[in-house]
N, C-alpha and C positions, 0 to 999 in steps of 0.2 A: 542443421536440423530445425533450426527455429525459421529459416530464411522459406521453408518451406508450407509453413502452418501459417506465417502473419499473413494478418488480414487488415486494412483500415476502414476509416472513415474519414474521405478527402477534406481540406479545408474543416477537420474537425480536431484531429489529430489524436483519434482515439484507435487502439491496438487491438485487436482480437489474436489470441492464438487457440487453432480451430475457431469454436463459436464462443470465446470465453473472455471476459474485455479483462487486461491485463496491465499492471502499472510497476513502475520500476519505485522502490523504495529502500531504505535499509534498515538495519536492525534498530537506531537510536528511534524511527518513528512507529513500528509494528511493536515493538515489545514494551514502549510508552504506553503504546493505546491498549494493549492486552494487557497491563499492569492496571488503569486506569477501568478497564472494564470488571476485572476478577476484584479491586477495592470497592466499586460499585455495588456487585450482585453477592460477592465471594465468593471464593473457590470452586467450590462444588457444582453452583449452578451456571456459573461463567465459563469453568471449562468445557461443560455437556453443550454450552450455548455453540459455543467456540467448534466443540467435533461436528455439531450438526450443521454448521455451514461450511465446514472445508469438508467434508464429505459428499453433500451436495453438489458444489461446487467443482469437485475433481470428478462424480459420477458424470455428469455433464462433460469436463474434459477428456474424461480419459473413453468412455463409452463412444463419443462422437471421433474420437481420432481412429479406435480401433476400427471403427466400422468405416471410416472415408479408408482405411491404408488396407484392409479385407482381411483383419487380422483373427485366427479363430482360432487357434490355438492355445493353448493356459501358457505355454514356455513366451511366443512371440507379444503375448499380454503383457506378461510380467516384464518383459523386458522393454516394451514402450513406457510402459510405469515406472521403472526404475531409473532408466535414462532419461527421461521429461524430467522426474524428482530433482536430480542435479540440475539438468539444463534450465531449471527454472530458479537454482541456488538454493532450492528446499535442504539439499546435503545427501547423503548417500542413505539409498534405501534398502534391506533385502526384505521382500515378500515371502510370504507361505509358500510352501512347498507343495502341499497339496490339501486336498479340503479337510482331513481329520488333524492336520497339523496347521490349525490356523494363528503360528506365531510371526510377528514379524520382529526389525529392529532396524534402528539407526546410529552408527557410532558416531555420528557429526549430522547436525541438523540446523541449518539457519537460526530456528527457535533455542534450538540449546547451546550452542555456539555464542549465540547472540547476546544469551541473559547472563552465561559467563562474563562476557566483556564488559557488558554496561555494569550489571547491578552485583558481581559476587562478590566486590571489595567492600560493598555497605551493605549487602541486606544478603539470608541465608533463608533458600526455603524449604520448605516445608510438607509441599504437595508437588506432586508433576503437574506441567505448565505443558510440556507438545500438544496440542489439541488439533493442532494443524497438521502435523505429520500426523497423528493416529485417524483423524478425519481423511488423509488424502489416503491411508495406506487400507482404511477401511474401501472405500469407493475403489482402491485398485484391485484388490479381495472379491470385491462383487464382479468387476469387469473378467477378472480371469475366471472365474469360475461361474457364470451365468448365474446369480444369485440377481434377486429382483434389486433393481437401484436403490439407493437409499435404506436398505433392510440391516445391512453388515453393523454392529454393535463392536464397542472394544473399548477397552482398560488399557492404560499406562499405567507397567508394575514397577519401572525403575525410570529412573529421568537424569539425562547427563547434568542437567542443571540441578541438583541434588546432589552430584558427586558420581556416581552411576558412569559404570566405562560406557556404557551407551543406551538409549531407551529402547525399551523393550516392551513392545504391545502385544495383544492378544484381541481375538476375535471370537465371536458366535453370532448363528444368524438369528434375527429378529423381524419384526412385522417392519412393511416397507411403509413410509413417511407420505404423510399426503404433499404431493412435490407443489411449490411455487412456482409463479409462472418464470418463464425464462427469459433470460436477460442475455443476450446475442446481439450478434450486427445489424442485421434486420429490424428487431425488436429498435434497436435503439438510434435506428436512422431514421425513425419516427416520431422520436419526438425531443431530436436535438434541432436548436433554433437555427434561422439563416443565419448564416455566419457573418463576419466583418472585419475591418482590417484594423491593426493595432497602429498607434506611433512607430513610426519608423518600421513599419511592416517588412519591407524589405530586407531589413538586416535581420529580425527578428526569424522570420522564415527562415533565411539562410543557416542561422546560427543554428536552429531547432533540428535543420535537416543532419546538418553536420556532427551534431551530438547521439540525436535517433540511432544514424549510420553504424558510429563507434561504438554506440552501445549493447548495438545487435548483435555485433561481434564478440564482446565479450563472454566467455566460455568457463565453465568451472573448475578448481584448480581437483585435486587429489582427495580433498574430503567435500568433495559436490559443492563446492560454495562458491560463490562471486565474490570476491575477494581484492575490490579496489578502491582507490583512492582513499585508503588509511580507513574504510567500509567494508562492511558485510553488505553488498545489495543483494536482491530477490526480484524477481518477475513476480509479482503477486497478483493473485484472482482477486479482482477487483471487489466482486459481490461478495468473497468471503467478506474483505474489510467493513462493505458496507450493512452486511446484513447482522454483524455481529455489535457494528455501533448501534445502526436503528434498533435491534431488538431491545439491547440495554436500557435505551429511553424508555421501549414499552413497556418494558420490566418496572419504571420508577415511573410509572404517568399516576400513581395513588400516593405519590413522593415530591411535589412542587419543589420543593426547595432541593432535594438532590439531583432531582432533574437538570435545576436549572447550574449545579455546580458540576455537574456532568456538562450540560455543552461546553462550560468553559473550561473543562480539562479536553475534552474533547477537539476543541481551536487549539489548546497548551499542546496539543500531541503534535497539531501540525507545525506549532513554530517548532519546535524542538528538532522536527523530523525534517523540514527545510534549509533548518540553522546551519545542522549536519552536513547534509548531502548537499545543499546549494553553496555552502562554506568550502567542503574542501575537493569540491569540483573546482572553483573558481580560484584558489589559491594551489592544484595541480599542476605540475608539468606540461599534461597535457592541454589544460586550459590555455596555455599561452600558444599553443599551435592552434585551436579552435578559434579564440578570439584574440587576434592577431593585434599587440600594441594593450592589452588590459592593465591598468594602474591601478585598479580601485576606486576611480570616479562615481560620485552616486549616480550618475546618470549608466555609466556602463553596467552598472552593477544592477541596477532596474533593468537593462537591457539583455542581461545575461541572467536573469532571474526566470523573465518569461519565457525566454527559449527554453529554459530547461523545463519551466513547466510543462511547455509543449511536446517538448522531446520525449519527456518521461511517460506521456499517456495521459496527463490531468486533465485535459482536453485545451482549446483554442484562445488561451490566454493571450490579453489584449492589455496595452497599456491606454488608459482612457485618458489619463491629465497626471501629471507630476508637477510638484514645486520641490525643488530642494530645501530638505530641513522645514518641509510644512506639512504635504500629505501625498498619498499616494493612491490613484485607484484602478484596480484593474477587471474587465469587464470579460464574461467568456462565456458564447451561446451554447455552449455544451459541457459536461463536465461526469467524471464517472462516476459521482454521488449525486450530482441531479437525475442522471439517466434512472440510476436505480430507485429514488424516491417517487418521479413520476411512475415508472413502471408498476412499483410495487404496493405503493402508499396511498392515502389520501391527499389532496394539496394541505399544503404546508399554512401556517401563520407566520413561520419568521424563518430567515435562511437555517439552510441545512447543509449547506457544504462547507463543512468544518475544516478539514484538509485544506480547502483555499481560502477559508479566513485567516486560517494562521499560518499559510505559505504567506502571504502577501505580507501579513505582521515582521516576519521573519527577514522578507527581502528588504524592504522599508528599514528596521534595524540591521541587515549587513549594510546595503548601502552606505551608512550616515554614522555607525557606533563601530566599526569595524576598521583597524589599522592595517593594509594589506602590505605593508614593504617587509610583512615578518610571518613568521610561522604562528598556528593557534591552535589550541587546544577548546573546541568550540563548546565544550563544557562551561569549560571556565566561561569563555566567552558569553554563553548565555546566564549565567551567574552573575559574569559583572554588569549588564548591562540591563537585568533585573535589578540592579541596584544604584541603578543613576536618578540623578533629582527628579529625569524627564521620562515618560513612556512614550511607546507607540503604541496607539489601539487600533483595531479591526473591526470593522463592522460592516455586515452582510445587507446592503438595504434594499437588492433584489436580486430575487430567485427564484431562477425554475420553477424550483419546486411547489413556489407560493404563486404561481401561474403567470410570472413575468418572461417578457422576450429574453431576458439575457440574466446573468447571476453577475453582480458586483458587489467588491470590497471597496471599503472608503478606507486608510487606513491614516490615521492624524497623531501629529507627534502633538500630546499634553503635559502637563506637568503631571508627576503623582500625586494623588489626592492627600 
């Protein structure tokens, strides 16, 4: 199914499902990000913002795909929506059976199952958390029954993350939201910058293509989840991630210290996400096939990390400079984060590519602080590296969101203060 719907911007490693930008992320990144945003705003406000973001992007995705395929019946649109939910790795979804019975459920979802895996041993939830599935199901309900786009409202009445057997959703018609500027392939082509090459460009491009081909073949298991490399993966709607990130920063605009703390935690989400996803990939058996002779030398890990970033749709990551045990500089003429910011927001005064910042730092840490001869629990590795007498510090010194011609992250090894 995926191969018929994917589109690309060549030389920029940006991927679109129908006309919606998508990226691969694991549950470690997505759930830590949402946990941070919930702490910043409180459960009720954060849940509503995440619901609205998911509904917006899923509305564009599902209405566009239904139109392109000429689907007019409720049944055909329902089947498309449920199948696509699983293909994206978001889980199993049972949608409403009629206009007068607008209830939906999910016995397994990326959000719920992922939360149980990552947090249930240490935290107990007291509120529902699956706003992503709720927003997607609301959008599907709109498409199925020809309700106005971004008009259906919803509530999660039971949640797997709280111990329920399945997530339960109910819906009712509401007032259509004011639509935001669309972010699709054509719009992104207008704002990406001229492409350039990386150190060892041929190797980076070759490995990125190899990884991307393998990832596109990953299909869901019986739970509708992409369970690979000891992770839960998902094909995430990039606009959803960006909207909830920048909207939360906006809502903290009158609290500068809280906003500063949030920026730091957004970067840390990138560190945690890349530490787990990139780390698990590099120690997998499959990696030995994709990257012949990989032994974990710093140069190999840096090359691998840059290739993974490209392959998973984050942008045209390039190694600009690298000196082992000293510094790493990554650049990109495009990223899903900068595309969103340029298309929907005013020119920024400081770097806005928080995942890029954190991922660059994680790559440097994986290159220098991990011993690749043994298997790893990357949550424990993250804690161990955080306790070292030195640290790796990332700073975005150039950003397309600020009007620059590329985004640049400089990672340096410095003593702990």
